[in-house]
C-alpha positions in Angstrom: 0.1 0.0 0.1 1.4 3.2 -1.1 1.2 6.8 1.4 -0.8 8.9 -0.2 -0.9 12.4 1.8 -3.3 15.2 0.7 -3.0 18.8 2.1 -7.1 20.1 2.3 -8.6 16.9 2.4 -11.9 17.5 3.6 -11.8 20.4 0.8 -13.7 20.0 -2.8 -11.5 18.4 -5.0 -9.5 17.1 -1.8 -12.5 15.4 -0.6 -13.1 13.7 -4.1 -9.5 12.4 -4.8 -9.6 10.6 -1.2 -12.9 9.1 -1.9 -11.0 8.5 -5.6 -8.0 6.8 -3.7 -10.4 4.7 -1.1 -12.5 3.4 -3.9 -8.6 2.5 -5.6 -8.0 0.2 -2.7 -4.4 0.3 -3.2 -3.7 3.4 -0.9 -3.4 4.1 2.9 -4.5 7.7 3.5 -4.0 10.9 5.4 -4.0 14.8 4.6 -4.8 17.9 6.5 -7.4 19.9 7.6 -8.0 23.7 8.5 -11.4 23.9 9.8 -13.9 21.9 11.8 -17.1 22.4 9.4 -15.1 21.0 6.5 -15.0 17.2 7.8 -18.8 16.5 6.8 -16.8 16.5 3.5 -15.3 13.4 4.0 -17.9 12.0 6.6 -18.4 8.7 4.3 -15.1 7.6 4.1 -14.0 9.2 7.5 -12.8 5.6 9.3 -11.0 5.0 6.2 -8.4 7.9 5.8 -6.7 9.8 8.7 -6.9 13.3 9.0 -4.7 16.0 10.7 -5.9 19.5 11.9 -2.6 21.3 10.5 -2.2 24.9 9.6 -0.4 24.8 6.8 1.8 28.3 7.1 3.0 27.1 10.4 6.3 25.0 9.3 7.4 23.4 11.9 3.4 21.4 12.0 4.0 21.1 8.8 7.5 19.5 9.1 6.5 17.5 11.8 3.2 15.8 9.8 5.4 14.9 6.9 8.3 13.3 8.6 5.8 11.4 10.9 3.6 10.2 7.9 7.0 10.0 5.4 4.4 10.1 2.6 5.4 7.9 -0.9 3.0 10.7 -2.5 1.8 13.9 -1.5 -0.7 15.7 -3.5 -1.0 19.5 -2.5 -4.4 20.8 -2.9 -4.8 23.1 -0.1 -5.1 26.4 -1.0 -7.7 29.9 -0.7 -9.4 29.9 -4.3 -11.7 32.4 -5.1 -10.4 34.4 -8.3 -13.3 36.9 -7.3 -12.6 37.1 -3.9 -8.7 37.8 -4.3 -9.4 41.3 -5.6 -10.7 42.1 -1.8 -7.5 40.3 0.1 -4.3 39.8 -2.2 -2.0 40.0 0.3 -3.6 36.9 2.0 -4.5 35.0 -1.1 -0.5 35.7 -2.1 0.8 35.0 1.3 -1.8 31.6 2.2 -0.6 29.9 -1.0 2.5 30.7 -1.6 3.6 29.5 1.8 1.9 26.7 2.7 3.2 25.2 -0.4 7.0 25.9 0.3 6.5 24.3 3.4 5.6 21.7 2.1 8.7 21.6 0.0 10.6 22.5 2.7 9.5 19.6 5.0 10.2 16.8 2.3 13.5 18.2 1.4 14.7 18.7 4.8 13.6 15.5 5.9 15.6 13.9 2.4 12.5 12.5 1.7 11.7 10.8 -1.5 7.9 11.6 -1.7 6.4 12.3 -5.5 4.6 15.3 -5.3 1.8 16.7 -7.2 1.0 20.1 -7.2 -2.4 21.9 -8.4 -1.9 25.3 -9.9 -4.6 26.6 -11.8 -5.7 27.5 -15.3 -6.3 31.1 -13.9 -2.5 31.7 -14.7 -3.3 31.8 -18.4 -5.2 35.0 -18.2 -5.8 37.5 -20.1 -6.1 34.8 -23.2 -6.6 36.3 -27.0 -9.0 34.4 -29.3 -5.9 33.2 -31.7 -4.5 31.5 -28.8 -7.1 28.9 -28.2 -6.9 26.7 -27.3 -4.8 26.6 -24.7 -1.7 24.5 -24.3 1.0 24.4 -21.8 3.1 26.8 -23.6 0.1 29.9 -24.1 2.1 32.7 -22.0 0.7 33.8 -18.7 -1.0 36.7 -18.3 -3.0 36.2 -15.0 -5.8 39.2 -14.3 -6.0 38.2 -10.6 -4.4 38.4 -7.4 -5.1 34.6 -7.0 -3.8 33.5 -10.2 -0.8 35.7 -9.3 -0.4 33.1 -6.4 -0.5 30.2 -8.8 1.9 31.6 -11.3 4.3 31.6 -8.2 3.4 28.0 -6.9 3.2 26.5 -10.2 7.3 27.9 -10.9 7.8 27.7 -7.1 7.7 23.7 -8.2 9.4 23.7 -11.2 12.0 25.8 -9.3 12.3 22.7 -6.4 12.3 20.2 -9.2 15.1 21.8 -11.1 17.3 22.7 -7.7 16.6 19.8 -5.7 15.6 17.1 -8.2 12.2 16.6 -6.2 10.0 14.6 -8.5 7.3 17.2 -8.6 4.6 17.4 -11.1 2.0 20.7 -11.7 -1.1 20.6 -13.2 -3.0 23.3 -14.7 -7.0 22.6 -14.4 -9.4 24.5 -15.8 -12.5 25.1 -13.8 -14.1 22.0 -12.6 -17.4 21.6 -10.6 -19.5 19.8 -8.6 -21.5 19.0 -5.4 -19.4 20.6 -2.2 -18.1 23.2 -4.5 -18.4 27.1 -2.6 -20.8 29.6 -3.6 -17.8 31.6 -4.1 -17.7 29.8 -7.6 -20.7 30.7 -10.1 -22.3 27.0 -10.8 -22.5 26.4 -7.2 -24.1 30.1 -6.3 -26.7 29.6 -9.0 -27.8 26.4 -7.5 -27.3 27.2 -3.4 -29.7 30.6 -4.7 -32.4 28.3 -6.9 -32.8 26.0 -3.5 -33.2 28.8 -1.4 -35.8 30.2 -4.0 -37.6 26.7 -4.1 -37.9 26.3 -0.3 -38.7 30.2 0.2 -35.9 31.4 2.0 -35.1 33.9 -0.5 -37.1 36.0 -3.2 -37.3 34.6 -6.5 -34.8 36.8 -8.5 -31.3 35.7 -9.2 -29.2 38.4 -9.5 -26.1 37.7 -12.0 -22.4 39.2 -13.5 -21.5 38.7 -16.9 -23.4 35.6 -18.0 -21.3 35.7 -21.7 -17.9 34.4 -20.4 -17.5 31.2 -21.5 -15.2 28.4 -19.5 -13.8 25.3 -20.0 -15.7 23.0 -17.0 -14.9 19.2 -16.0 -16.7 17.5 -13.1 -14.6 17.5 -10.6 -15.0 13.6 -10.2 -12.8 13.7 -13.5 -10.5 16.2 -12.2 -9.6 14.3 -9.3 -9.4 11.0 -11.5 -6.4 12.7 -13.4 -4.1 13.5 -10.6 -4.2 10.1 -9.5 -3.3 9.3 -12.9 -0.8 12.5 -13.2 1.1 11.6 -10.3 1.3 7.9 -11.0 2.0 8.5 -14.9 3.4 12.2 -14.8 6.9 13.1 -16.1 8.6 14.8 -13.0 9.2 18.9 -13.6 6.9 18.5 -16.4 2.9 20.4 -16.5 0.1 19.2 -17.2 -3.4 21.4 -18.5 -6.6 18.8 -17.4 -9.8 19.9 -19.0 -12.8 19.3 -21.2 -11.5 20.8 -24.6 -15.4 22.9 -24.6 -16.2 26.0 -23.5 -19.6 26.3 -22.2 -21.2 30.0 -21.8 -22.5 31.0 -18.5 -25.2 31.7 -19.7 -25.9 28.3 -20.8 -24.5 26.6 -17.0 -27.6 29.1 -16.0 -30.4 28.2 -18.6 -29.6 24.6 -17.9 -30.0 24.9 -14.1 -33.4 27.3 -14.3 -34.5 24.6 -16.3 -34.4 21.3 -13.7 -36.6 24.0 -11.0 -40.1 24.5 -11.8 -40.3 27.8 -9.9 -40.6 31.1 -11.7 -37.1 33.0 -11.3 -36.2 36.3 -11.9 -32.6 36.9 -13.7 -31.6 40.5 -13.3 -27.9 41.9 -14.0 -25.9 43.5 -11.2 -22.7 45.4 -12.2 -21.7 44.2 -8.4 -20.9 41.0 -9.4 -18.9 42.6 -12.6 -15.1 41.5 -11.9 -12.2 44.2 -13.0 -11.2 41.7 -15.8 -12.7 39.1 -16.9 -11.7 36.6 -19.9 -14.1 36.2 -22.4 -13.3 32.7 -22.6 -11.0 30.0 -21.8 -10.8 26.2 -23.3 -8.1 23.6 -22.6 -6.2 21.8 -25.1 -6.0 18.6 -23.2 -3.6 16.6 -25.8 -0.9 16.0 -23.5 -2.4 14.9 -20.4 -4.2 12.4 -22.7 -1.5 11.0 -24.3 0.7 10.6 -21.4 -2.2 9.1 -18.9 -4.9 7.9 -21.3 -7.3 10.1 -19.1 -10.3 11.6 -20.5 -13.0 13.2 -18.9 -16.5 10.9 -18.6 -19.3 13.1 -16.9 -21.6 14.7 -19.0 -21.9 18.5 -17.9 -25.9 18.5 -18.1 -25.4 15.6 -14.9 -23.4 17.3 -13.0 -25.1 20.7 -12.6 -28.5 18.6 -11.8 -26.0 16.8 -9.1 -24.9 20.0 -8.0 -28.6 21.2 -7.6 -29.5 18.3 -5.8 -26.3 18.9 -3.5 -27.9 22.2 -2.2 -31.4 21.2 -2.2 -30.4 18.6 0.6 -28.5 20.8 3.1 -30.4 24.2 2.3 
């Protein structure tokens, strides 16, 4: 049994990754979490994983847990992740995301462990992509347009630097938008789904305020995304970076209309200038040929299924 260690194991992607690895039956799984409220995300597998409450900004605590576990594989998923919110707290996003990752790397380096590490960057690093650069491959230039994306550029290249300088086997991934149950309502599909569920239960008025509905994003079910993480940490090339996405973009309006089609409530949609970002990229779509060639991965879950299950998730908890 390989020892797999997941930072942010109780988070959105982390909890689904833990479920996937449990299902594979080949891993002894442990990980870190920060808040007790997130434990509900792993309630169905909590007896099968070891959870450690650790602030990843505490270097000594990070080193203590990593040297205790001595993991074969580290999936570094923990981060502040909301691009829109990063405009309000840029320093917090940049400090948290960079320092947490440095502490993980330093724990492995200073302890001379042989852990293979997968770090999660983001397609947000590509930022203001011009139409002629679509679909986006790994060689597309980086033009980050929000502080979160800047933090991920730094984390991405820190992964490369630690590989080059210390030969730590680090694989970098740049996932495009992934959605599904448990996602924070800071993200558009989860936000819409939560509000529709609240409208259905008459907790709020039947009005849905929206930002830019014309933006187009490449979307993948989170369960497909975490499956790619496992494939890449096993089959990926250390030092390399891999885009993860469906290869298809969807207009935000299509996502909203699909959600609304699953509800019998009459809901009014109103534009709200306050929900517009200072800078918004018109379209992002992934060239996923590199990961397909390396691992054979491809997404399996239809976007409409993901959207329906996200709405049903919020219906179950609001």
